[in-house]
N, C-alpha and C positions, 0 to 999 in steps of 0.2 A: 372496466371501471378503474380509474386512476385516483389514488389518494396521495396528494403531495405531502412530502415529509420535510424537504429542505430544498433551497435553491441558492446557489452561489454563482459567481462569475464563471466558474469552471465546470459545473455540472448541476443537473437536476436529479433529485432522489425521490422516487415515487414508489408506492405499492400498487401492484397490478392485481386486481381481482376480477373474476368472471361475473357477468351479470346474472339475472335470474334464469336465463335460458339454459337448458342442459348442455354440458360440455360436449364437444364434438368427439365422436368415437372414430369416425373415418378421418383420414389425413386431410388437413386443410393447409393451403399454401399461404405463406406470409412473407412479404418483402420487408427486410429490416430498414428502418428509417434512420437509426442512430448507430454510432459507435458507442458501446457501453458494456458494462459488466452486470450480470443479473444473478441473483441468488434465489433458489427455490426455498420458500418459507414453509409451505404446507403441501402435503399430498404429493402428487407426481404427474408427469406427462411424458409422452414420447416425442423426441426431437429427431428429425431426419434432415441430413444435409448430404447432398450427393448420393453416394451409395452406402453411407453409414447411418446407423440408427442407434440412439441411446435412450434408455429409460432414466429420466432425471428425477431423483427423489429428493426429499428434504435434505438440505445441506449441500446440494450440488450447486456449482457455479458454471455459468456459460457466458459467452461473449457474442456480441452482434456487430456486424459491419454494414454500413449503408449500402443498399442494393443487393445484399446477400439474400438468397431465397432459401427459406426453411420450410419444412412441413412439420406440423405438430398434430398430435391426437391424444386422447385420454383413455385410459383403461375403462372398460365398461363396468358400471356399477359403483365406481369410486367418486368421491367428491372432487370438484375441480381444484386445480392448483392455485396457489398464491405466490407471487414472485415479488422480490424487491429489485427495482431497476435503478441503476446508476447510469445516467445518460450524459456523455461528455459534450460540453459546449464548445463553441468556436475558439475561444482563447486557449483552452487546454489542447484542442486538436492541433492548433498551429504550433504550440510548443512541442507536442509529440512528433509532429512532422519534422520539425527542425532538429530535435535532439535525439530522437530514436530512429535514426536513418537506417540502422542495421536490422530493425524489426520489420518483417514483412507481415503486416496486420492481415492483409487480404488472403494470405496463403495459409494461415493457421486454422486448425479445426475449431469448431465453436465451443466444445465442451472442455472445461477445465477440470471437472471431476469434483470429488468430495475431499478436498485437501485441507489438512489441519491448519496451515497458515491462513488460508482464505476464510475458514470458519472462525478463526480467532479475529481476523479483521472484521468480519460481520458482527461478532460479539462486541468488539470495541466500538462499533458504530453506534450502538445504543447509547453509550455514555457521551459520545461526541454530539449526537443529535440533542441530547438532554441539555448540553451546555449552550446550545443555540449560538455558537460562536463560529462565524464564517471562516476565520483563519484555521481553527481546529478542524473544520470539515475539509477545507482545501488540503491541509497537511495529511489528513486521512486519505484523501483521494490520491495523493502522490504515493503513499504507501501501497494503495491498491494497484496503481499502475505498475509500481515496482514488482509487486507479487505476480501480477497477471501477464505483463509484457516481457519482463526480464527473467522470469523464473519458470517459463513454460516447460523447459526441458530438464527441470531439476529431478534428482533421483527420487523415485516414489518413496513415501514415508508410510509407516504403519498408521492405520486409521484409528483415531481416538473415538471411543463411543461418546454419546451425548453426556453421560454421567461424568466421564473423565474430563471432558472439555469444561463442563460446568465447575468441576472441582479445581482444575489447574489454571484455567484462564484468569480468575481474579488474582491468583498469586503471581503469575507471570506479569500481569498488567501492573501490579504493585511494584515489582522490581523494575519494569520498564519505566514507570513514572519516576522512580527514584533516580534512575540514570538521566532522565530528561531534565528533572528539576535540580539535581545536585551534580551536574556534569563536571563541575570544576574540582570536585573532591576526588580523592583516590579511592577506588573500589576494588575489593577482592572477591573473587568468585565464591569462596566458602562463606564469606560474610553475607553476601547477597542471598545465597541459597538458604542459609540458616534463618535469615530474616523472614523468609516466606515459608519456612517449615519444610524444606526439601533437602535431600542429600545433594552434594556438589555435582555429582554425575547426572542425577535426575534433572536438576535445575538446568544445567548446561544443555542437555539434550532437548528438553522441552522448550527452553527459550529459543533455541535455534529453529525447532520445528514450528513454533507458533509465530514468532516474530519474523523469521526469515533470515536472520543473521546471528552470529555468536554475540554474546554480551559485549565483548571488547570491541568488535567491529561496529556494533550499534552505538556504543559510547563514543567512538571516534567520529562517527557520522554526526552525532549531536554536537560534539565539541567543534568540529569544523563549521557546522551551520552557525553556531554561536559566534565563532571567530569572524566569519564573514559578515554577520550582522554588525558586530562591533566595528569592523573596518569601514563599512558603509556609513556608520554613524559618526565616523571621524576619529576613532581610536587609533593609536599607534600600533605598529606591528608587534612591538614588544608587549604592550598591554594586552592585546588580543591573544597573544600566545599564552602568557602566564595566567591571565585571568580566566582562561577557558580550560585550564587543567593540564596544559602541555608544560614540559619541564626543560626542553631543549630548543632554543630559538632557531638554530640552523636546521635541525631536523624538521621542526614545524614548517619552516619556509619551503624546504624541499618537498615535503608531503603535500603542502597546500598547493604548490605549483603543479605537482603531479595530478592532483585531484581536480583543479579548476582550470588548468592550462595557462595560468598567469601567476606571477609571484604575488604575495600578499600586498606589497606596496603599490600594485596596480589597481587595487580595489579601493576607490575613494568615493565620497559623496559626489564630487565633481564629475567623475566618470559616469556615475549612475544618472545624473541629471543630463549629461551630454547625450546619452543614448535614449533619454526620455522613456525609461523603463521603470516599473515599480516592482517591488519584491514579489508581488503575487503573480504578475503576468509575464515576467521576464524569463527568457530561455535560460539565463544563468541560474535563476532560482530553481527551475525544473531540473537542470543538470545537477545542481548541488543537492537537491532533495532526493533525487533518485540514486545519487552516489554511483555514477556511471563509470568511474575510474576503477581499475583493478585494485583489489584489496591487498596491497603489498606491504602494508605497515607491519613492522616487526612486533611480534607478540611479547608481552611481558607477564610477569607473575601477577601484577595488578591488573584489574580490568580497566 
């Protein structure tokens, strides 16, 4: 049984529940129909792929690929599982194909595990769905792709228990929102940490674990996104630089070109209309949002 939660140009988000029949105890074969990411919301089940087998419990995430054959079964005597499914649609798949050429989707194993950054993304989704804002959902989807496709080989992190996640997630989200909405201001790590009731070290560690990047790297990403939007709206390079929180025009131009492959003067509304692309479905937007370029910006004492 499927319960639709949201639908955008890029993806469908649904809850998958079992019907009234008892869950299968013996392995059952299933051929995946979509590329997507899925979260186990309740209970557990066993997933088999090739010669490997995993017990997927609440909090685990896994991926599907079209045509991939899985086998699944349920422990005897337990209630059936409930999963949240994010299914990628054609416009997003096209951008992923064009922009993530180095990622071999078909070669990856299906199970992502019970990772803190993915659990934080799942926690954030509740607020995003409550807003009923398609742009917010699509931006969350880009964060999900970044975490699942570009961070598959990250160093394993310690697992936060549900109580710890519930305690820390709202604080980290408050700091993340402050960086998103006040990106042009100068931020310092101790001040951000104090504002959410954490020590500097604890805040820096948990922000990186849950968000997937350090606060300074996250702020740079937000600033460059805002600068690109301003340029596409017709702003000058100088205005885009200083109004988005950068203090050095030449450094901004060099880092902008390193990130997007073109100097900021090349991004104009006329260029965008010429390519007949919109912000939501353009490959440029996906590249920008995923932050595919190496993070070689110089660190400062301010965030």
